[in-house]
C-alpha positions as CSV (number, residue, x, y, z in Angstrom):
1,X,115.5,85.3,121.8
2,X,115.1,88.5,123.9
3,X,111.5,89.6,124.3
4,X,110.3,86.3,122.7
5,X,111.6,87.1,119.2
6,X,113.0,84.2,117.2
7,X,114.4,84.4,113.7
8,X,113.5,81.3,111.6
9,X,114.5,80.2,108.1
10,X,112.8,78.0,105.5
11,X,115.5,76.8,103.1
12,X,115.3,75.1,99.7
13,X,118.7,73.7,98.6
14,X,119.4,72.7,95.0
15,X,119.9,68.9,95.3
16,X,120.8,65.9,93.2
17,X,118.4,63.0,93.3
18,X,119.8,60.0,95.2
19,X,123.1,61.8,95.9
20,X,123.3,62.2,99.7
21,X,126.9,63.2,99.6
22,X,126.3,66.2,97.3
23,X,123.0,67.1,99.1
24,X,124.8,67.0,102.5
25,X,127.3,69.5,101.3
26,X,124.6,71.8,100.1
27,X,122.7,71.5,103.4
28,X,125.8,72.2,105.5
29,X,126.6,75.3,103.4
30,X,123.1,76.6,103.9
31,X,123.2,75.8,107.6
32,X,126.4,78.0,107.9
33,X,124.8,80.8,105.9
34,X,121.4,80.9,107.7
35,X,122.9,80.4,111.2
36,X,125.4,83.2,110.5
37,X,122.5,85.4,109.6
38,X,121.0,84.8,113.0
39,X,118.4,82.1,112.2
40,X,117.7,80.0,115.3
41,X,115.3,77.5,113.7
42,X,116.3,76.2,110.2
43,X,114.0,74.0,108.2
44,X,114.9,72.0,105.1
45,X,112.4,70.2,102.8
46,X,111.1,66.7,103.0
47,X,113.7,64.0,102.3
48,X,116.2,66.7,101.6
49,X,119.2,64.4,102.2
50,X,118.1,61.9,99.6
51,X,115.7,63.9,97.4
52,X,112.0,63.3,97.4
53,X,111.8,61.8,93.9
54,X,114.0,58.7,94.3
55,X,111.0,56.4,93.8
56,X,112.1,52.7,93.8
57,X,115.7,53.7,94.7
58,X,114.3,54.2,98.3
59,X,114.3,50.4,98.4
60,X,118.1,50.3,97.9
61,X,120.0,49.5,101.0
62,X,123.0,51.6,99.8
63,X,120.9,54.7,99.7
64,X,119.3,54.2,103.1
65,X,122.7,53.5,104.7
66,X,124.3,56.6,103.1
67,X,121.5,58.9,104.2
68,X,121.9,57.8,107.8
69,X,125.7,58.5,107.5
70,X,124.9,61.9,106.0
71,X,122.7,62.7,108.9
72,X,125.6,61.9,111.2
73,X,127.8,64.3,109.2
74,X,125.2,67.0,109.6
75,X,124.9,66.4,113.3
76,X,128.7,66.7,113.7
77,X,128.8,69.8,111.5
78,X,126.0,71.5,113.6
79,X,128.1,71.6,116.8
80,X,129.4,75.1,115.9
81,X,126.0,76.6,115.1
82,X,123.4,77.8,117.7
83,X,120.3,76.7,115.9
84,X,117.6,74.0,115.9
85,X,117.8,72.3,112.5
86,X,115.3,70.1,110.7
87,X,116.4,67.9,107.8
88,X,114.5,65.1,106.0
89,X,115.7,61.6,105.2
90,X,114.5,58.0,104.8
91,X,115.1,56.1,108.0
92,X,114.9,52.4,108.6
93,X,113.5,50.9,111.8
94,X,112.7,47.2,112.5
95,X,112.9,46.4,108.8
96,X,110.5,49.2,107.8
97,X,111.3,52.5,106.0
98,X,110.0,55.8,107.3
99,X,109.8,59.3,105.8
100,X,111.3,61.3,108.7
101,X,112.3,64.7,110.0
102,X,115.5,64.8,112.1
103,X,115.9,67.5,114.7
104,X,119.5,68.5,115.2
105,X,121.1,71.0,117.7
106,X,124.7,71.8,118.4
107,X,126.2,68.4,117.6
108,X,123.3,66.4,118.9
109,X,120.5,64.5,117.3
110,X,117.5,65.3,119.5
111,X,114.9,63.2,117.9
112,X,113.4,61.8,114.7
113,X,109.7,62.4,113.8
114,X,108.2,60.1,111.2
115,X,105.5,61.1,108.7
116,X,102.0,59.9,109.7
117,X,99.9,60.4,106.6
118,X,101.4,58.9,103.4
119,X,99.6,60.0,100.2
120,X,98.9,57.3,97.7
121,X,96.7,59.1,95.2
122,X,97.1,61.0,92.0
123,X,100.9,61.5,91.5
124,X,101.9,60.2,94.9
125,X,102.9,56.6,95.7
126,X,104.5,56.9,99.2
127,X,103.0,53.7,100.7
128,X,105.1,51.8,98.0
129,X,108.2,52.6,100.1
130,X,107.2,54.0,103.5
131,X,105.4,53.0,106.6
132,X,103.1,55.3,108.6
133,X,104.9,56.6,111.6
134,X,104.3,55.5,115.2
135,X,102.6,57.9,117.6
136,X,104.4,57.2,120.9
137,X,108.1,57.7,121.0
138,X,110.3,54.6,121.0
139,X,114.1,54.6,120.8
140,X,116.3,53.7,117.9
141,X,120.0,53.2,117.6
142,X,121.9,56.0,115.9
143,X,125.6,55.0,115.8
144,X,125.5,53.8,119.4
145,X,123.1,56.4,120.7
146,X,119.5,55.8,121.7
147,X,117.4,58.5,119.9
148,X,113.7,59.0,120.4
149,X,111.6,58.2,117.3
150,X,107.9,59.0,117.0
151,X,105.2,61.5,116.2
152,X,104.6,62.6,119.8
153,X,107.8,64.5,120.3
154,X,108.2,68.2,121.1
155,X,111.3,70.3,121.5
156,X,111.4,73.0,124.2
157,X,113.9,75.8,124.4
158,X,114.8,75.9,128.1
159,X,116.3,79.3,127.9
160,X,113.1,81.1,126.8
161,X,110.9,82.2,129.7
162,X,107.9,82.7,127.4
163,X,107.8,79.0,126.6
164,X,109.2,78.2,123.1
165,X,108.1,74.7,122.0
166,X,108.6,73.3,118.5
167,X,106.6,70.5,116.9
168,X,107.2,68.9,113.5
169,X,105.1,67.4,110.7
170,X,105.8,66.4,107.2
171,X,104.0,67.5,104.0
172,X,100.7,65.6,103.7
173,X,100.4,65.7,107.5
174,X,99.2,69.3,107.0
175,X,96.7,68.5,104.3
176,X,94.4,66.2,106.3
177,X,91.4,66.8,108.5
178,X,93.1,66.2,111.9
179,X,96.8,67.2,111.5
180,X,99.5,66.0,113.9
181,X,100.2,69.7,114.5
182,X,96.7,70.1,116.1
183,X,97.7,67.8,119.0
184,X,101.1,69.3,119.2
185,X,99.7,72.8,119.6
186,X,97.3,71.6,122.3
187,X,100.3,70.2,124.1
188,X,102.2,73.5,124.0
189,X,103.9,73.7,120.6
190,X,103.8,77.3,119.4
191,X,106.0,76.8,116.4
192,X,105.3,74.1,113.9
193,X,107.8,73.2,111.2
194,X,106.8,71.3,108.1
195,X,109.3,69.6,105.8
196,X,107.5,69.3,102.5
197,X,107.9,68.2,98.9
198,X,104.8,69.7,97.2
199,X,104.8,69.6,93.4
200,X,103.4,72.4,91.4
201,X,100.2,72.3,89.4
202,X,98.2,75.3,88.3
203,X,96.7,77.2,91.3
204,X,98.2,75.0,93.9
205,X,100.4,77.7,95.3
206,X,97.3,79.8,96.2
207,X,95.7,76.9,98.0
208,X,98.9,76.1,99.8
209,X,99.3,79.6,101.0
210,X,95.7,79.8,102.2
211,X,96.1,76.4,103.9
212,X,99.3,77.3,105.8
213,X,98.1,80.7,106.9
214,X,94.8,79.2,108.0
215,X,96.5,76.4,109.9
216,X,98.7,78.9,111.8
217,X,95.6,80.8,112.7
218,X,93.6,77.8,113.9
219,X,96.6,76.6,116.0
220,X,97.5,80.2,117.2
221,X,101.0,79.4,116.3
222,X,103.9,80.2,114.0
223,X,104.4,77.8,111.0
224,X,107.5,77.3,108.9
225,X,106.9,75.4,105.7
226,X,109.9,74.5,103.6
227,X,109.3,72.8,100.3
228,X,111.4,70.9,97.7
229,X,112.4,72.8,94.6
230,X,114.9,72.7,91.7
231,X,117.0,69.5,91.6
232,X,114.2,67.1,92.2
233,X,113.4,64.9,89.2
234,X,111.3,66.4,86.5
235,X,110.4,63.0,85.0
236,X,106.7,63.6,85.8
237,X,106.6,66.5,88.2
238,X,108.1,69.9,88.8
239,X,108.7,71.3,92.3
240,X,108.5,75.0,92.9
241,X,110.3,75.4,96.3
242,X,107.3,77.3,97.7
243,X,108.4,78.3,101.2
244,X,105.9,79.9,103.6
245,X,106.4,81.4,107.1
246,X,103.2,82.3,108.8
247,X,102.2,83.5,112.3
248,X,98.6,83.3,113.5
249,X,97.1,83.7,110.1
250,X,99.5,86.3,108.7
251,X,102.1,85.3,106.1
252,X,105.4,86.9,107.2
253,X,107.6,85.6,104.4
254,X,107.1,83.6,101.2
255,X,109.4,82.5,98.4
256,X,108.7,83.0,94.7
257,X,108.0,79.9,92.8
258,X,110.8,78.1,91.0
259,X,113.6,80.1,92.8
260,X,115.4,77.9,95.3
261,X,115.5,80.3,98.1
262,X,116.1,81.1,101.8
263,X,113.2,82.8,103.5
264,X,113.7,84.5,106.9
265,X,111.1,85.9,109.3
266,X,111.1,86.9,113.0
267,X,108.3,85.2,114.9
268,X,107.1,86.5,118.3
269,X,106.6,83.7,120.8
270,X,105.3,86.1,123.5
271,X,102.6,87.4,121.1
272,X,101.4,83.8,120.5
273,X,101.5,83.0,124.2
274,X,99.5,86.1,125.0
275,X,96.9,85.3,122.3
276,X,96.4,81.7,123.7
277,X,96.2,83.1,127.2
278,X,93.5,85.5,126.2
279,X,91.5,82.8,124.3
280,X,89.8,80.6,127.0
281,X,88.5,78.4,124.2
282,X,92.1,77.4,123.2
283,X,92.2,73.9,124.7
284,X,95.4,72.6,126.2
285,X,96.2,69.0,127.2
286,X,99.0,67.1,128.8
287,X,99.1,64.0,126.6
288,X,102.0,61.5,126.6
289,X,104.3,63.7,124.5
290,X,108.0,63.4,125.0
291,X,109.4,66.8,125.7
292,X,113.0,67.2,124.7
293,X,114.9,70.2,125.9
294,X,117.5,72.2,124.0
295,X,118.9,75.6,124.7
296,X,119.5,78.6,122.4
297,X,121.7,81.5,123.3
298,X,119.7,84.5,124.5
299,X,120.5,87.2,122.0
300,X,118.7,90.3,120.8
301,X,117.1,89.4,117.5
302,X,117.1,92.0,114.7
303,X,113.4,92.8,113.9
304,X,113.4,92.2,110.2
305,X,109.6,92.3,110.1
306,X,109.0,96.0,110.9
307,X,105.8,96.4,112.9
308,X,103.0,98.4,111.2
309,X,103.2,102.1,112.1
310,X,99.4,102.2,112.2
311,X,98.4,98.8,113.6
312,X,94.7,99.8,113.4
313,X,94.9,100.7,109.7
314,X,95.7,98.3,106.9
315,X,98.6,99.3,104.7
316,X,97.1,97.8,101.6
317,X,94.8,100.4,100.0
318,X,92.2,97.9,98.8
319,X,92.0,96.4,102.2
320,X,91.9,99.8,103.8
321,X,88.9,100.8,101.7
322,X,87.1,97.6,102.5
323,X,87.9,98.0,106.2
324,X,86.6,101.6,106.2
325,X,83.3,100.7,104.6
326,X,82.9,97.8,107.1
327,X,83.6,100.1,110.1
328,X,81.2,102.8,108.8
329,X,78.5,100.1,108.5
330,X,79.2,98.8,112.1
331,X,78.9,102.3,113.5
332,X,75.8,103.2,111.6
333,X,74.1,99.9,112.4
334,X,74.8,100.4,116.1
335,X,73.2,103.8,116.1
336,X,70.3,102.6,113.9
337,X,69.5,99.9,116.4
338,X,69.5,102.4,119.3
339,X,67.3,104.9,117.5
340,X,64.8,102.1,116.5
341,X,64.7,100.7,120.0
342,X,63.7,104.0,121.6
343,X,61.7,105.1,118.6
344,X,63.7,108.3,118.3
345,X,63.5,110.4,115.2
346,X,66.0,113.0,116.2
347,X,69.7,112.9,117.0
348,X,71.7,115.8,118.4
349,X,75.4,116.2,117.7
350,X,77.8,118.9,118.8
351,X,79.8,120.0,115.7
352,X,83.1,121.6,116.2
353,X,84.7,121.3,112.7
354,X,87.1,118.7,114.1
355,X,87.7,115.1,113.0
356,X,85.7,113.3,115.7
357,X,82.5,115.3,115.4
358,X,82.8,115.1,111.6
359,X,83.0,111.3,111.7
360,X,80.0,111.1,114.1
361,X,77.9,113.3,111.8
362,X,78.8,111.2,108.8
363,X,77.8,108.0,110.7
364,X,74.6,109.6,111.9
365,X,73.6,110.6,108.3
366,X,74.2,107.0,107.2
367,X,72.1,105.6,110.1
368,X,69.2,108.0,109.2
369,X,69.4,107.0,105.6
370,X,69.2,103.3,106.5
371,X,66.1,104.1,108.7
372,X,64.5,106.1,105.9
373,X,64.5,109.1,108.1
374,X,64.9,112.7,106.8
375,X,68.3,114.1,107.6
376,X,66.6,117.2,108.9
377,X,66.0,115.1,112.0
378,X,69.8,115.4,112.7
379,X,70.3,118.5,114.8
380,X,73.9,119.6,114.4
381,X,74.8,122.3,117.0
382,X,77.8,124.5,116.6
383,X,78.6,126.2,119.9
384,X,81.3,128.9,119.4
385,X,83.3,129.7,122.5
386,X,86.5,131.5,123.6
387,X,88.8,129.3,121.4
388,X,86.7,128.8,118.3
389,X,88.4,129.8,115.1
390,X,86.9,131.0,111.8
391,X,88.3,127.9,110.0
392,X,86.7,125.3,112.2
393,X,83.4,127.3,112.5
394,X,83.2,127.7,108.7
395,X,83.9,124.0,108.1
396,X,81.3,122.9,110.6
397,X,78.6,125.1,109.0
398,X,79.4,124.1,105.5
399,X,79.5,120.4,106.3
400,X,76.1,120.4,108.0
401,X,74.5,122.2,105.1
402,X,76.1,119.8,102.6
403,X,74.7,116.8,104.5
404,X,71.2,118.3,104.7
405,X,71.0,118.3,108.5
406,X,69.5,121.0,110.6
407,X,72.1,123.5,111.8
408,X,71.7,125.4,115.1
409,X,74.3,127.9,116.4
410,X,74.4,128.6,120.1
411,X,77.3,130.7,121.5
412,X,78.4,129.6,124.9
413,X,80.4,132.7,125.7
414,X,77.7,134.5,127.7
415,X,76.6,131.5,129.7
416,X,80.1,130.4,130.6
417,X,81.0,133.9,131.7
418,X,77.9,133.8,133.9
419,X,79.1,130.5,135.3
420,X,82.6,132.0,136.0
421,X,80.8,134.7,138.0
422,X,78.7,132.2,139.8
423,X,81.6,130.1,141.0
424,X,84.0,133.0,141.4
425,X,86.5,132.1,138.6
426,X,88.7,134.7,137.0
427,X,88.2,134.6,133.2
428,X,91.8,135.6,132.7
429,X,93.0,132.4,134.4
430,X,93.2,129.9,131.6
431,X,93.4,126.7,133.8
432,X,91.6,123.4,133.7
433,X,88.5,125.0,135.2
434,X,88.4,127.6,132.4
435,X,88.6,124.8,129.8
436,X,86.2,122.3,131.4
437,X,83.5,124.8,132.1
438,X,83.2,125.3,128.4
439,X,83.1,121.5,127.7
440,X,80.4,121.0,130.3
441,X,78.3,123.9,129.1
442,X,78.3,122.4,125.6
443,X,77.2,119.0,126.8
444,X,74.4,120.6,128.9
445,X,73.1,122.4,125.8
446,X,73.1,119.2,123.7
447,X,71.3,117.2,126.4
448,X,68.6,119.8,126.8
449,X,68.1,120.1,123.0
450,X,67.7,116.3,122.9
451,X,65.0,116.6,125.5
452,X,63.3,119.3,123.5
453,X,63.4,117.2,120.3
454,X,62.7,113.8,121.8
455,X,66.1,112.6,120.5
456,X,69.4,111.4,121.8
457,X,72.9,113.0,122.0
458,X,75.3,111.2,119.8
459,X,78.8,111.1,121.3
460,X,81.8,112.1,119.3
461,X,84.8,111.1,121.5
462,X,87.2,108.4,120.1
463,X,88.9,105.5,121.7
464,X,92.3,107.1,121.8
465,X,90.9,110.0,123.9
466,X,89.2,107.5,126.2
467,X,92.4,105.5,126.6
468,X,94.2,108.7,127.7
469,X,91.3,110.2,129.6
470,X,91.6,113.2,127.3
471,X,87.9,114.2,127.9
472,X,86.1,116.4,130.3
473,X,84.3,114.3,132.9
474,X,80.6,114.8,132.3
475,X,81.5,117.1,129.4
476,X,82.4,115.7,126.0
477,X,83.0,112.4,127.9
478,X,79.2,112.0,128.1
479,X,76.5,111.2,125.6
480,X,73.6,108.8,125.0
481,X,75.4,106.7,122.4
482,X,79.0,107.0,121.5
483,X,79.5,106.0,117.8
484,X,83.3,106.6,117.9
485,X,84.1,104.9,121.2
486,X,85.7,101.9,119.4
487,X,87.6,104.0,116.8
488,X,91.3,105.1,117.6
489,X,92.3,108.5,116.4
490,X,94.6,107.3,113.6
491,X,91.6,105.4,112.2
492,X,89.2,108.3,112.5
493,X,91.4,110.2,110.1
494,X,91.3,107.4,107.5
495,X,87.6,107.0,107.8
496,X,87.0,110.7,107.1
497,X,89.3,110.6,104.2
498,X,87.6,107.5,102.8
499,X,84.2,109.3,103.0
500,X,85.7,112.4,101.3
501,X,87.2,110.2,98.5
502,X,84.0,108.3,97.9
503,X,81.1,110.6,98.6
504,X,80.8,112.0,95.1
505,X,80.0,115.5,96.4
506,X,82.8,117.9,95.5
507,X,81.7,120.6,97.9
508,X,81.4,118.2,100.9
509,X,84.7,116.6,100.0
510,X,86.5,119.9,99.9
511,X,85.3,120.7,103.5
512,X,86.3,117.2,104.7
513,X,89.8,117.5,103.2
514,X,90.2,120.8,105.1
515,X,89.0,119.2,108.3
516,X,91.7,116.6,107.7
517,X,94.3,119.3,107.4
518,X,93.2,121.1,110.6
519,X,95.3,120.5,113.7
520,X,93.6,118.4,116.4
521,X,92.4,120.7,119.1
522,X,89.6,121.1,121.7
523,X,89.7,124.9,121.0
524,X,89.2,125.9,124.6
525,X,91.9,128.6,124.7
526,X,91.6,131.9,122.9
527,X,93.1,131.8,119.3
528,X,96.5,133.5,118.6
529,X,96.3,135.7,115.5
530,X,93.1,134.0,114.5
531,X,94.7,130.5,114.6
532,X,94.3,127.5,116.9
533,X,96.3,128.1,120.1
534,X,95.9,124.7,121.6
535,X,97.1,121.7,119.7
536,X,96.3,118.4,121.4
537,X,99.3,116.5,120.3
538,X,101.7,119.1,121.7
539,X,100.1,118.6,125.1
540,X,99.3,114.9,125.3
541,X,101.6,113.5,122.6
542,X,101.3,112.2,119.0
543,X,98.3,110.0,118.6
544,X,100.2,107.7,116.2
545,X,102.4,106.8,119.2
546,X,99.6,106.4,121.7
547,X,97.6,104.2,119.3
548,X,100.7,102.1,118.8
549,X,101.2,101.8,122.6
550,X,97.5,101.0,123.1
551,X,97.4,98.3,120.5
552,X,100.3,96.3,122.0
553,X,99.3,96.9,125.6
554,X,95.7,95.7,125.2
555,X,96.0,93.2,122.3
556,X,98.9,91.2,123.6
557,X,99.7,92.5,127.1
558,X,103.3,93.4,126.2
559,X,105.6,95.0,128.8
560,X,106.5,98.6,128.4
561,X,110.1,97.6,127.5
562,X,108.9,95.5,124.6
563,X,106.5,98.1,123.4
564,X,109.4,100.6,123.5
565,X,111.6,98.3,121.5
566,X,109.0,97.8,118.9
567,X,108.4,101.6,118.7
568,X,112.1,102.3,118.3
569,X,112.1,100.1,115.2
570,X,108.8,101.3,113.8
571,X,109.3,105.1,114.3
572,X,113.0,105.2,113.5
573,X,113.8,108.5,111.9
574,X,110.4,110.0,113.0
575,X,110.9,110.2,116.8
576,X,114.0,110.1,118.9
577,X,114.4,107.5,121.7
578,X,113.9,110.2,124.3
579,X,110.6,111.4,122.7
580,X,109.2,107.9,122.5
581,X,110.1,107.2,126.1
582,X,108.6,110.5,127.2
583,X,105.2,109.8,125.6
584,X,105.3,106.1,126.6
585,X,105.5,107.4,130.2
586,X,102.6,109.8,129.6
587,X,100.6,107.0,128.0
588,X,100.9,104.6,131.0
589,X,100.4,107.3,133.6
590,X,97.2,108.6,132.0
591,X,96.0,105.1,131.0
592,X,95.9,104.0,134.7
593,X,95.0,107.3,136.4
594,X,92.1,108.1,134.0
595,X,90.3,104.7,134.0
596,X,87.5,106.1,136.2
597,X,86.3,108.0,133.1
598,X,86.0,104.7,131.2
599,X,84.2,103.0,134.1
600,X,81.0,105.0,133.3
601,X,81.4,105.1,129.5
602,X,78.1,105.4,127.5
603,X,77.1,102.6,125.2
604,X,78.9,102.4,121.8
605,X,79.8,99.8,119.2
606,X,83.0,97.7,119.3
607,X,84.5,97.7,115.8
608,X,87.9,95.9,116.1
609,X,89.8,93.5,118.3
610,X,90.5,96.2,120.9
611,X,87.9,98.2,122.9
612,X,87.9,100.0,126.2
613,X,84.3,99.5,127.3
614,X,84.1,98.5,131.0
615,X,81.2,96.2,130.1
616,X,83.2,94.3,127.5
617,X,86.9,94.2,126.8
618,X,88.5,96.3,129.6
619,X,87.5,95.3,133.1
620,X,90.2,96.9,135.2
621,X,89.8,98.6,138.6
622,X,89.8,102.4,138.5
623,X,92.3,102.7,141.3
624,X,94.9,100.1,140.1
625,X,98.5,101.0,140.7
626,X,100.7,101.7,137.7
627,X,104.0,101.3,139.6
628,X,105.1,98.1,137.9
629,X,104.7,99.6,134.5
630,X,106.1,103.0,135.3
631,X,109.1,101.4,137.1
632,X,110.0,99.4,134.0
633,X,109.9,102.6,131.9
634,X,112.2,104.4,134.3
635,X,114.8,101.6,133.7
636,X,114.8,102.0,129.9
């Protein structure tokens, strides 16, 4: 449970219909296996003690009695296992039979939740045997103990500071318009378990998967769905054992059909809590739910669901292509609107031959195409300086020509040397003044050309640079519209590659591929042997790490220690612990100290769930202290 991580299991045992003795043995064997593998919440299917397909045998007293005795055996068996366990059985109360889920923990029956919605259509006839469950909790006798029985029961792990609350529903309860889990979530439940017996018909698995993932997204919760499988009667139906574990819309684990299986996943309670905290539209209530406490041991859960190395970039190629096309459209439409609004027919871009300016040029070309404007209205300015290499210069020139934009070349060497003389700076001292004078000179040139042409300067800086403050204040930091301001560096690379792969222009594609192979650099220091002397990632750190840190800081508000733990798993074998810690410290130091640059950020489009605009997503003071975050890093 450390850092809010909880390992859960959806389990489908192979049962025998109407044989509680055999089924109990199978359940106990699987409890031992899953708990030994670290599962802290274990969910079995609907009516797993008796079998779902007993039909009129549910009306036999001998079966009802033996199921209750089997539950007692499971409760006693559970005393040695640190897990919250849900099993299904028919349970009698006041002469009526209910389809129920029993919650068991360490030798104690915590509560019994009855099914609310009983299907009585198509192949289902549950109202023939069962009564719809009562909402408010009452107490029933269980071998001399008074046990709460009702739908409005939640289970809270008292040892989890993030607030780990579990609610339960049964099969059809999830298929209705207003599910019991909706109210459970509003009352604090962030994990919903569903004990199900869903038979298979053609296409039902796709619908079921969609429904469970969507339900977890609507409820901003984790959802563990365990369904009946082999062993149920095949007299009229076949059950596929389709287990699904989802978290806030993402399927973390899923079984193959017709393979009785155990499915594990690690859910992140802190992540769900952070998401709900961020969404002011997520309603919470304090209805008359009975909250029952249990306590799980606080252990470090093995992270079996490895976090994405590039959280801003989809792993799946087809999704990545779709995402890149969508992002290009967002960027281009943002610039299109700005050009239309001010009736500008010209855009000015500083072209360095690097990734960011390449992406900005490609976006601008698309915006001009959508406006029906001649690409000659794009003034691409290459401004060679002390650090410009032949490779980047050549790529910049070839790219502009291939796109049909107007190319202008203006060397900044003479003007910067004059500026050094004016301010009394020694050109041989390659300090921050030496570097920033060049960046500011380039920005001045772009702004003045925009005035000449009646256009606007299109900014090239990306979100990762803005997060780190890796930009010269009033230099490359400034523009009239920043098309890349919502794009992290790791995504910039994929967008340029997407364009190269799909543009259909071999000459342009060749240039773009070489840009992708060029080290990231501001090229503000003189080359060494004709090659780039200043590689950004050697100075500020790997962008794949910084983008990873940025994602989990802003998206979920995670502590540095948790981000570090996630990074250790994700980048195992790529970076050492010391390297990750070093750059994590750099990230937080720069993120806090450089916010003043983001406070006066030019307009630019948001494209994902994270943005650093001071007018939108990131409203933090420029002089906030970083001591809380830095102190925690020092303790790692």
